[in-house]
SERO-259043 format. One record per residue (C-alpha): z, y, x; residue in three letters; residue number from 0. Coordinates in steps of 0.02 Angstrom, whole numbers. Layout:
<rs>
c3=Z&c2=Y&c1=X&res=ALA&n=NUM $
...
</rs>
This chain:
<rs>
c3=5829&c2=-2496&c1=-849&res=UNK&n=0 $
c3=5778&c2=-2597&c1=-1001&res=UNK&n=1 $
c3=5954&c2=-2737&c1=-997&res=UNK&n=2 $
c3=5887&c2=-2809&c1=-1158&res=UNK&n=3 $
c3=5718&c2=-2862&c1=-1051&res=UNK&n=4 $
c3=5842&c2=-2940&c1=-919&res=UNK&n=5 $
c3=5956&c2=-3032&c1=-1028&res=UNK&n=6 $
c3=5840&c2=-3075&c1=-1176&res=UNK&n=7 $
c3=5954&c2=-3243&c1=-1215&res=UNK&n=8 $
c3=6121&c2=-3151&c1=-1192&res=UNK&n=9 $
c3=6054&c2=-3014&c1=-1319&res=UNK&n=10 $
c3=5999&c2=-3149&c1=-1438&res=UNK&n=11 $
c3=6152&c2=-3249&c1=-1422&res=UNK&n=12 $
c3=6245&c2=-3092&c1=-1475&res=UNK&n=13 $
c3=6142&c2=-3034&c1=-1622&res=UNK&n=14 $
c3=6160&c2=-3241&c1=-1654&res=UNK&n=15 $
c3=6349&c2=-3197&c1=-1708&res=UNK&n=16 $
c3=6332&c2=-3043&c1=-1802&res=UNK&n=17 $
c3=6351&c2=-3139&c1=-1954&res=UNK&n=18 $
c3=6546&c2=-3201&c1=-1900&res=UNK&n=19 $
c3=6609&c2=-3091&c1=-1760&res=UNK&n=20 $
c3=6742&c2=-3141&c1=-1666&res=UNK&n=21 $
c3=6882&c2=-3016&c1=-1659&res=UNK&n=22 $
c3=6835&c2=-3000&c1=-1452&res=UNK&n=23 $
c3=6714&c2=-3031&c1=-1343&res=UNK&n=24 $
c3=6702&c2=-3033&c1=-1135&res=UNK&n=25 $
c3=6564&c2=-2998&c1=-1052&res=UNK&n=26 $
c3=6558&c2=-3078&c1=-885&res=UNK&n=27 $
c3=6459&c2=-3083&c1=-728&res=UNK&n=28 $
c3=6422&c2=-3002&c1=-546&res=UNK&n=29 $
c3=6424&c2=-2798&c1=-547&res=UNK&n=30 $
c3=6259&c2=-2726&c1=-592&res=UNK&n=31 $
c3=6182&c2=-2831&c1=-709&res=UNK&n=32 $
c3=6188&c2=-2714&c1=-852&res=UNK&n=33 $
c3=6351&c2=-2790&c1=-916&res=UNK&n=34 $
c3=6415&c2=-2604&c1=-1006&res=UNK&n=35 $
c3=6257&c2=-2574&c1=-1042&res=UNK&n=36 $
c3=6216&c2=-2717&c1=-1153&res=UNK&n=37 $
c3=6380&c2=-2699&c1=-1239&res=UNK&n=38 $
c3=6349&c2=-2532&c1=-1263&res=UNK&n=39 $
c3=6180&c2=-2563&c1=-1353&res=UNK&n=40 $
c3=6276&c2=-2723&c1=-1465&res=UNK&n=41 $
c3=6406&c2=-2601&c1=-1521&res=UNK&n=42 $
c3=6273&c2=-2455&c1=-1571&res=UNK&n=43 $
c3=6156&c2=-2603&c1=-1672&res=UNK&n=44 $
c3=6333&c2=-2643&c1=-1744&res=UNK&n=45 $
c3=6370&c2=-2457&c1=-1815&res=UNK&n=46 $
c3=6155&c2=-2448&c1=-1844&res=UNK&n=47 $
c3=6134&c2=-2418&c1=-2032&res=UNK&n=48 $
c3=5949&c2=-2499&c1=-2005&res=UNK&n=49 $
c3=5951&c2=-2584&c1=-1861&res=UNK&n=50 $
c3=5778&c2=-2703&c1=-1835&res=UNK&n=51 $
c3=5735&c2=-2862&c1=-1838&res=UNK&n=52 $
c3=5780&c2=-2883&c1=-1663&res=UNK&n=53 $
c3=5961&c2=-2816&c1=-1689&res=UNK&n=54 $
c3=5890&c2=-2651&c1=-1617&res=UNK&n=55 $
c3=5987&c2=-2496&c1=-1668&res=UNK&n=56 $
c3=5865&c2=-2379&c1=-1749&res=UNK&n=57 $
c3=5901&c2=-2216&c1=-1687&res=UNK&n=58 $
c3=5877&c2=-2093&c1=-1798&res=UNK&n=59 $
c3=6008&c2=-2143&c1=-1939&res=UNK&n=60 $
c3=6171&c2=-2025&c1=-1957&res=UNK&n=61 $
c3=6244&c2=-2179&c1=-1862&res=UNK&n=62 $
c3=6153&c2=-2202&c1=-1708&res=UNK&n=63 $
c3=6124&c2=-1983&c1=-1699&res=UNK&n=64 $
c3=6337&c2=-1999&c1=-1684&res=UNK&n=65 $
c3=6365&c2=-2134&c1=-1591&res=UNK&n=66 $
c3=6246&c2=-2063&c1=-1454&res=UNK&n=67 $
c3=6318&c2=-1876&c1=-1449&res=UNK&n=68 $
c3=6490&c2=-1999&c1=-1417&res=UNK&n=69 $
c3=6561&c2=-1928&c1=-1578&res=UNK&n=70 $
c3=6546&c2=-2097&c1=-1711&res=UNK&n=71 $
c3=6713&c2=-2091&c1=-1814&res=UNK&n=72 $
c3=6737&c2=-2308&c1=-1803&res=UNK&n=73 $
c3=6716&c2=-2301&c1=-1590&res=UNK&n=74 $
c3=6793&c2=-2296&c1=-1439&res=UNK&n=75 $
c3=6763&c2=-2312&c1=-1257&res=UNK&n=76 $
c3=6916&c2=-2343&c1=-1154&res=UNK&n=77 $
c3=6860&c2=-2336&c1=-982&res=UNK&n=78 $
c3=6917&c2=-2230&c1=-793&res=UNK&n=79 $
c3=6923&c2=-2031&c1=-815&res=UNK&n=80 $
c3=6844&c2=-2083&c1=-622&res=UNK&n=81 $
c3=6687&c2=-2173&c1=-713&res=UNK&n=82 $
c3=6660&c2=-2000&c1=-834&res=UNK&n=83 $
c3=6517&c2=-1930&c1=-823&res=UNK&n=84 $
c3=6600&c2=-1767&c1=-713&res=UNK&n=85 $
c3=6725&c2=-1864&c1=-625&res=UNK&n=86 $
c3=6702&c2=-1767&c1=-457&res=UNK&n=87 $
c3=6834&c2=-1653&c1=-408&res=UNK&n=88 $
c3=6850&c2=-1497&c1=-310&res=UNK&n=89 $
c3=6964&c2=-1476&c1=-170&res=UNK&n=90 $
c3=7134&c2=-1451&c1=-224&res=UNK&n=91 $
c3=7119&c2=-1534&c1=-376&res=UNK&n=92 $
c3=7210&c2=-1711&c1=-432&res=UNK&n=93 $
c3=7080&c2=-1829&c1=-415&res=UNK&n=94 $
c3=7023&c2=-1920&c1=-566&res=UNK&n=95 $
c3=7115&c2=-2109&c1=-627&res=UNK&n=96 $
c3=7033&c2=-2264&c1=-531&res=UNK&n=97 $
c3=7130&c2=-2349&c1=-701&res=UNK&n=98 $
c3=7134&c2=-2367&c1=-884&res=UNK&n=99 $
c3=7307&c2=-2316&c1=-945&res=UNK&n=100 $
c3=7436&c2=-2347&c1=-1042&res=UNK&n=101 $
c3=7417&c2=-2186&c1=-1137&res=UNK&n=102 $
c3=7218&c2=-2210&c1=-1175&res=UNK&n=103 $
c3=7262&c2=-2371&c1=-1264&res=UNK&n=104 $
c3=7403&c2=-2319&c1=-1359&res=UNK&n=105 $
c3=7291&c2=-2195&c1=-1427&res=UNK&n=106 $
c3=7228&c2=-2346&c1=-1529&res=UNK&n=107 $
c3=7355&c2=-2340&c1=-1645&res=UNK&n=108 $
c3=7286&c2=-2202&c1=-1750&res=UNK&n=109 $
c3=7123&c2=-2269&c1=-1733&res=UNK&n=110 $
c3=7196&c2=-2402&c1=-1836&res=UNK&n=111 $
c3=7269&c2=-2333&c1=-1957&res=UNK&n=112 $
c3=7127&c2=-2226&c1=-2022&res=UNK&n=113 $
c3=6998&c2=-2316&c1=-2141&res=UNK&n=114 $
c3=6839&c2=-2348&c1=-2054&res=UNK&n=115 $
c3=6678&c2=-2243&c1=-2093&res=UNK&n=116 $
c3=6601&c2=-2327&c1=-2256&res=UNK&n=117 $
c3=6706&c2=-2484&c1=-2230&res=UNK&n=118 $
c3=6614&c2=-2539&c1=-2108&res=UNK&n=119 $
c3=6658&c2=-2601&c1=-1937&res=UNK&n=120 $
c3=6762&c2=-2549&c1=-1797&res=UNK&n=121 $
c3=6717&c2=-2563&c1=-1617&res=UNK&n=122 $
c3=6828&c2=-2543&c1=-1450&res=UNK&n=123 $
c3=6737&c2=-2546&c1=-1282&res=UNK&n=124 $
c3=6832&c2=-2583&c1=-1130&res=UNK&n=125 $
c3=6743&c2=-2573&c1=-978&res=UNK&n=126 $
c3=6795&c2=-2617&c1=-821&res=UNK&n=127 $
c3=6922&c2=-2723&c1=-940&res=UNK&n=128 $
c3=7009&c2=-2777&c1=-732&res=UNK&n=129 $
c3=7050&c2=-2583&c1=-720&res=UNK&n=130 $
c3=7225&c2=-2566&c1=-785&res=UNK&n=131 $
c3=7360&c2=-2631&c1=-729&res=UNK&n=132 $
c3=7507&c2=-2740&c1=-787&res=UNK&n=133 $
c3=7574&c2=-2640&c1=-912&res=UNK&n=134 $
c3=7452&c2=-2569&c1=-1001&res=UNK&n=135 $
c3=7358&c2=-2757&c1=-1006&res=UNK&n=136 $
c3=7492&c2=-2789&c1=-1086&res=UNK&n=137 $
c3=7471&c2=-2658&c1=-1209&res=UNK&n=138 $
c3=7312&c2=-2705&c1=-1256&res=UNK&n=139 $
c3=7350&c2=-2880&c1=-1266&res=UNK&n=140 $
c3=7466&c2=-2842&c1=-1403&res=UNK&n=141 $
c3=7338&c2=-2765&c1=-1494&res=UNK&n=142 $
c3=7224&c2=-2918&c1=-1481&res=UNK&n=143 $
c3=7355&c2=-3036&c1=-1530&res=UNK&n=144 $
c3=7362&c2=-2943&c1=-1686&res=UNK&n=145 $
c3=7206&c2=-2867&c1=-1712&res=UNK&n=146 $
c3=7151&c2=-2748&c1=-1881&res=UNK&n=147 $
c3=7048&c2=-2814&c1=-2001&res=UNK&n=148 $
c3=6869&c2=-2761&c1=-1953&res=UNK&n=149 $
c3=6874&c2=-2743&c1=-1758&res=UNK&n=150 $
c3=6774&c2=-2773&c1=-1647&res=UNK&n=151 $
c3=6838&c2=-2784&c1=-1457&res=UNK&n=152 $
c3=6695&c2=-2773&c1=-1344&res=UNK&n=153 $
c3=6772&c2=-2821&c1=-1148&res=UNK&n=154 $
c3=6656&c2=-2792&c1=-986&res=UNK&n=155 $
c3=6715&c2=-2871&c1=-809&res=UNK&n=156 $
c3=6644&c2=-2894&c1=-643&res=UNK&n=157 $
c3=6809&c2=-3007&c1=-610&res=UNK&n=158 $
c3=6882&c2=-3074&c1=-751&res=UNK&n=159 $
c3=7004&c2=-3184&c1=-657&res=UNK&n=160 $
c3=7104&c2=-3008&c1=-615&res=UNK&n=161 $
c3=7136&c2=-3019&c1=-784&res=UNK&n=162 $
c3=7277&c2=-3086&c1=-884&res=UNK&n=163 $
c3=7258&c2=-3252&c1=-914&res=UNK&n=164 $
c3=7325&c2=-3223&c1=-1098&res=UNK&n=165 $
c3=7197&c2=-3064&c1=-1113&res=UNK&n=166 $
c3=7047&c2=-3203&c1=-1063&res=UNK&n=167 $
c3=7105&c2=-3336&c1=-1175&res=UNK&n=168 $
c3=7104&c2=-3233&c1=-1342&res=UNK&n=169 $
c3=6891&c2=-3166&c1=-1317&res=UNK&n=170 $
c3=6750&c2=-3275&c1=-1339&res=UNK&n=171 $
c3=6673&c2=-3260&c1=-1164&res=UNK&n=172 $
c3=6493&c2=-3209&c1=-1144&res=UNK&n=173 $
c3=6410&c2=-3239&c1=-978&res=UNK&n=174 $
c3=6289&c2=-3112&c1=-905&res=UNK&n=175 $
c3=6165&c2=-3209&c1=-788&res=UNK&n=176 $
c3=6096&c2=-3137&c1=-642&res=UNK&n=177 $
c3=5907&c2=-3147&c1=-697&res=UNK&n=178 $
c3=5763&c2=-3210&c1=-586&res=UNK&n=179 $
c3=5701&c2=-3107&c1=-437&res=UNK&n=180 $
c3=5527&c2=-3091&c1=-523&res=UNK&n=181 $
c3=5583&c2=-3022&c1=-692&res=UNK&n=182 $
c3=5710&c2=-2908&c1=-590&res=UNK&n=183 $
c3=5576&c2=-2850&c1=-476&res=UNK&n=184 $
c3=5473&c2=-2814&c1=-637&res=UNK&n=185 $
c3=5587&c2=-2717&c1=-707&res=UNK&n=186 $
c3=5639&c2=-2632&c1=-527&res=UNK&n=187 $
c3=5486&c2=-2592&c1=-502&res=UNK&n=188 $
c3=5424&c2=-2530&c1=-704&res=UNK&n=189 $
c3=5574&c2=-2375&c1=-642&res=UNK&n=190 $
c3=5483&c2=-2335&c1=-492&res=UNK&n=191 $
c3=5579&c2=-2421&c1=-364&res=UNK&n=192 $
c3=5520&c2=-2464&c1=-224&res=UNK&n=193 $
c3=5552&c2=-2625&c1=-107&res=UNK&n=194 $
c3=5631&c2=-2705&c1=-247&res=UNK&n=195 $
c3=5650&c2=-2856&c1=-175&res=UNK&n=196 $
c3=5744&c2=-2781&c1=-18&res=UNK&n=197 $
c3=5858&c2=-2695&c1=-112&res=UNK&n=198 $
c3=5880&c2=-2867&c1=-229&res=UNK&n=199 $
c3=5944&c2=-2937&c1=-59&res=UNK&n=200 $
c3=6057&c2=-2812&c1=-30&res=UNK&n=201 $
c3=6147&c2=-2805&c1=-224&res=UNK&n=202 $
c3=6155&c2=-2998&c1=-240&res=UNK&n=203 $
c3=6045&c2=-3009&c1=-340&res=UNK&n=204 $
c3=6097&c2=-2887&c1=-456&res=UNK&n=205 $
c3=5957&c2=-2771&c1=-535&res=UNK&n=206 $
c3=6085&c2=-2614&c1=-577&res=UNK&n=207 $
c3=6148&c2=-2608&c1=-407&res=UNK&n=208 $
c3=5994&c2=-2624&c1=-331&res=UNK&n=209 $
c3=5926&c2=-2467&c1=-413&res=UNK&n=210 $
c3=6089&c2=-2366&c1=-368&res=UNK&n=211 $
c3=6094&c2=-2414&c1=-182&res=UNK&n=212 $
c3=5882&c2=-2350&c1=-186&res=UNK&n=213 $
c3=5905&c2=-2217&c1=-283&res=UNK&n=214 $
c3=6080&c2=-2115&c1=-262&res=UNK&n=215 $
c3=6038&c2=-2065&c1=-74&res=UNK&n=216 $
c3=6134&c2=-2223&c1=-11&res=UNK&n=217 $
c3=6012&c2=-2286&c1=115&res=UNK&n=218 $
c3=6031&c2=-2142&c1=238&res=UNK&n=219 $
c3=6222&c2=-2216&c1=263&res=UNK&n=220 $
c3=6150&c2=-2418&c1=263&res=UNK&n=221 $
c3=6015&c2=-2372&c1=369&res=UNK&n=222 $
c3=6143&c2=-2297&c1=508&res=UNK&n=223 $
c3=6265&c2=-2431&c1=453&res=UNK&n=224 $
c3=6143&c2=-2596&c1=518&res=UNK&n=225 $
c3=6064&c2=-2476&c1=674&res=UNK&n=226 $
c3=6255&c2=-2478&c1=731&res=UNK&n=227 $
c3=6286&c2=-2669&c1=699&res=UNK&n=228 $
c3=6124&c2=-2716&c1=779&res=UNK&n=229 $
c3=6177&c2=-2665&c1=923&res=UNK&n=230 $
c3=6304&c2=-2807&c1=934&res=UNK&n=231 $
c3=6404&c2=-2793&c1=1100&res=UNK&n=232 $
c3=6329&c2=-2610&c1=1168&res=UNK&n=233 $
c3=6396&c2=-2531&c1=1003&res=UNK&n=234 $
c3=6486&c2=-2390&c1=1017&res=UNK&n=235 $
c3=6643&c2=-2422&c1=887&res=UNK&n=236 $
c3=6708&c2=-2247&c1=894&res=UNK&n=237 $
c3=6565&c2=-2141&c1=904&res=UNK&n=238 $
c3=6502&c2=-2290&c1=741&res=UNK&n=239 $
c3=6682&c2=-2230&c1=637&res=UNK&n=240 $
c3=6642&c2=-2046&c1=676&res=UNK&n=241 $
c3=6465&c2=-2045&c1=594&res=UNK&n=242 $
c3=6528&c2=-2151&c1=460&res=UNK&n=243 $
c3=6674&c2=-2071&c1=410&res=UNK&n=244 $
c3=6572&c2=-1903&c1=402&res=UNK&n=245 $
c3=6440&c2=-1975&c1=260&res=UNK&n=246 $
c3=6573&c2=-2023&c1=165&res=UNK&n=247 $
c3=6626&c2=-1841&c1=174&res=UNK&n=248 $
c3=6454&c2=-1809&c1=149&res=UNK&n=249 $
c3=6413&c2=-1894&c1=0&res=UNK&n=250 $
c3=6572&c2=-1791&c1=-115&res=UNK&n=251 $
c3=6632&c2=-1953&c1=-182&res=UNK&n=252 $
c3=6466&c2=-2056&c1=-195&res=UNK&n=253 $
c3=6504&c2=-2166&c1=-33&res=UNK&n=254 $
c3=6675&c2=-2225&c1=-22&res=UNK&n=255 $
c3=6769&c2=-2343&c1=131&res=UNK&n=256 $
c3=6741&c2=-2497&c1=14&res=UNK&n=257 $
c3=6545&c2=-2487&c1=11&res=UNK&n=258 $
c3=6548&c2=-2503&c1=190&res=UNK&n=259 $
c3=6694&c2=-2642&c1=216&res=UNK&n=260 $
c3=6583&c2=-2707&c1=81&res=UNK&n=261 $
c3=6406&c2=-2695&c1=177&res=UNK&n=262 $
c3=6491&c2=-2748&c1=347&res=UNK&n=263 $
c3=6540&c2=-2916&c1=239&res=UNK&n=264 $
c3=6370&c2=-2941&c1=185&res=UNK&n=265 $
c3=6322&c2=-2910&c1=369&res=UNK&n=266 $
c3=6439&c2=-3082&c1=413&res=UNK&n=267 $
c3=6381&c2=-3182&c1=279&res=UNK&n=268 $
c3=6206&c2=-3145&c1=366&res=UNK&n=269 $
c3=6267&c2=-3188&c1=532&res=UNK&n=270 $
c3=6349&c2=-3345&c1=464&res=UNK&n=271 $
c3=6172&c2=-3383&c1=386&res=UNK&n=272 $
c3=6088&c2=-3365&c1=537&res=UNK&n=273 $
c3=6197&c2=-3433&c1=641&res=UNK&n=274 $
c3=6159&c2=-3605&c1=557&res=UNK&n=275 $
c3=5953&c2=-3584&c1=555&res=UNK&n=276 $
c3=5963&c2=-3534&c1=384&res=UNK&n=277 $
c3=5873&c2=-3362&c1=328&res=UNK&n=278 $
c3=5991&c2=-3221&c1=286&res=UNK&n=279 $
c3=6021&c2=-3163&c1=119&res=UNK&n=280 $
c3=6042&c2=-2988&c1=116&res=UNK&n=281 $
c3=5973&c2=-2885&c1=254&res=UNK&n=282 $
c3=5810&c2=-2947&c1=251&res=UNK&n=283 $
c3=5733&c2=-2842&c1=373&res=UNK&n=284 $
c3=5830&c2=-2871&c1=503&res=UNK&n=285 $
c3=5806&c2=-3055&c1=482&res=UNK&n=286 $
c3=5774&c2=-3049&c1=684&res=UNK&n=287 $
c3=5881&c2=-2954&c1=763&res=UNK&n=288 $
c3=6038&c2=-3021&c1=637&res=UNK&n=289 $
c3=5969&c2=-3207&c1=720&res=UNK&n=290 $
c3=5959&c2=-3140&c1=896&res=UNK&n=291 $
c3=6129&c2=-3065&c1=867&res=UNK&n=292 $
c3=6207&c2=-3230&c1=784&res=UNK&n=293 $
c3=6176&c2=-3355&c1=954&res=UNK&n=294 $
c3=6307&c2=-3252&c1=1043&res=UNK&n=295 $
c3=6440&c2=-3260&c1=955&res=UNK&n=296 $
c3=6539&c2=-3423&c1=915&res=UNK&n=297 $
c3=6552&c2=-3519&c1=725&res=UNK&n=298 $
c3=6748&c2=-3516&c1=738&res=UNK&n=299 $
c3=6763&c2=-3327&c1=766&res=UNK&n=300 $
c3=6639&c2=-3281&c1=620&res=UNK&n=301 $
c3=6740&c2=-3343&c1=499&res=UNK&n=302 $
c3=6898&c2=-3284&c1=566&res=UNK&n=303 $
c3=6830&c2=-3115&c1=544&res=UNK&n=304 $
c3=6734&c2=-3130&c1=380&res=UNK&n=305 $
c3=6928&c2=-3202&c1=329&res=UNK&n=306 $
c3=7016&c2=-3041&c1=418&res=UNK&n=307 $
c3=6879&c2=-2914&c1=310&res=UNK&n=308 $
c3=6947&c2=-3013&c1=159&res=UNK&n=309 $
c3=7083&c2=-2923&c1=191&res=UNK&n=310 $
c3=7020&c2=-2750&c1=242&res=UNK&n=311 $
c3=6908&c2=-2757&c1=63&res=UNK&n=312 $
c3=7079&c2=-2719&c1=-4&res=UNK&n=313 $
c3=7166&c2=-2613&c1=141&res=UNK&n=314 $
c3=7010&c2=-2484&c1=103&res=UNK&n=315 $
c3=7039&c2=-2437&c1=-72&res=UNK&n=316 $
c3=7201&c2=-2336&c1=-4&res=UNK&n=317 $
c3=7183&c2=-2318&c1=164&res=UNK&n=318 $
c3=7325&c2=-2216&c1=252&res=UNK&n=319 $
c3=7174&c2=-2138&c1=388&res=UNK&n=320 $
c3=6999&c2=-2163&c1=345&res=UNK&n=321 $
c3=6926&c2=-2120&c1=533&res=UNK&n=322 $
c3=7092&c2=-2273&c1=597&res=UNK&n=323 $
c3=7020&c2=-2383&c1=479&res=UNK&n=324 $
c3=6840&c2=-2367&c1=519&res=UNK&n=325 $
c3=6892&c2=-2361&c1=704&res=UNK&n=326 $
c3=6992&c2=-2552&c1=690&res=UNK&n=327 $
c3=6824&c2=-2593&c1=569&res=UNK&n=328 $
c3=6713&c2=-2580&c1=703&res=UNK&n=329 $
c3=6822&c2=-2613&c1=851&res=UNK&n=330 $
c3=6831&c2=-2775&c1=772&res=UNK&n=331 $
c3=6655&c2=-2802&c1=761&res=UNK&n=332 $
c3=6623&c2=-2777&c1=956&res=UNK&n=333 $
c3=6748&c2=-2898&c1=971&res=UNK&n=334 $
c3=6669&c2=-3040&c1=895&res=UNK&n=335 $
c3=6510&c2=-3032&c1=1045&res=UNK&n=336 $
c3=6687&c2=-3045&c1=1194&res=UNK&n=337 $
c3=6637&c2=-3177&c1=1314&res=UNK&n=338 $
</rs>
């Protein structure tokens, strides 16, 4: 996916900063917009020895070769181990961390004590910046407060309000907006994604998330979920929970309870919109079904249920028992239709 075509104005703004770079830039925007890839392309262009007029890395020089191989001496990437290419874990082995650890941040000390290649720029890319506990964030803050010369922090966040205010205040914020639907559909079509409009709606307009939904095999469990939710009061919460628990296990980490909870939150938003005579936002193919269901539910009950789901979304990160969590989720959903 060509993030520079999607965010040409943001890219132009980043290039305009090349002559006088700050110590830290914070790219913010909703999930799935390509913020990380945008930051990575910018880092590559800054380290490139022969960038193009548009600021693109040449891809041919020694620095570009180092960067693509992941061993450029002046570049460091801080990210959770769980986001690594080989994050899948065998049974019985320790799961990779979902957090950026304090040891990763402390490991930058040695990086700062070594001179840069050919006296150039030193870059640290942090993604996602909110994936730090308080101790790790405070350790990073000390570095931001007294930055080493010729050093740029490129920070990426989909949830900037989860960051320490002191970290946000030391960064120049770069908003990454949702692209127009027409542009996003074209980019996805160029990537061979069918039904681009449907996936973009489900992804809230984020092309990266839409592509992930369309190509990662998540369509099967989503079809299952929407079919069960579409049954309304006739749904079987216990059977639905069993089916989706199996889908989570069979996905080998690609589908998590949080994904199911988030999908249910979007379904509730669409029910609320339909209850107020508006078009659905996320589940476009189910517009008629959702409109019919919405007429059966008192508006106050919808609001209460959505508020409860916000708490459930937090619980989904570390549930005590996956089956019980899902059963409770779908029992509450069926209760919406009680007389």
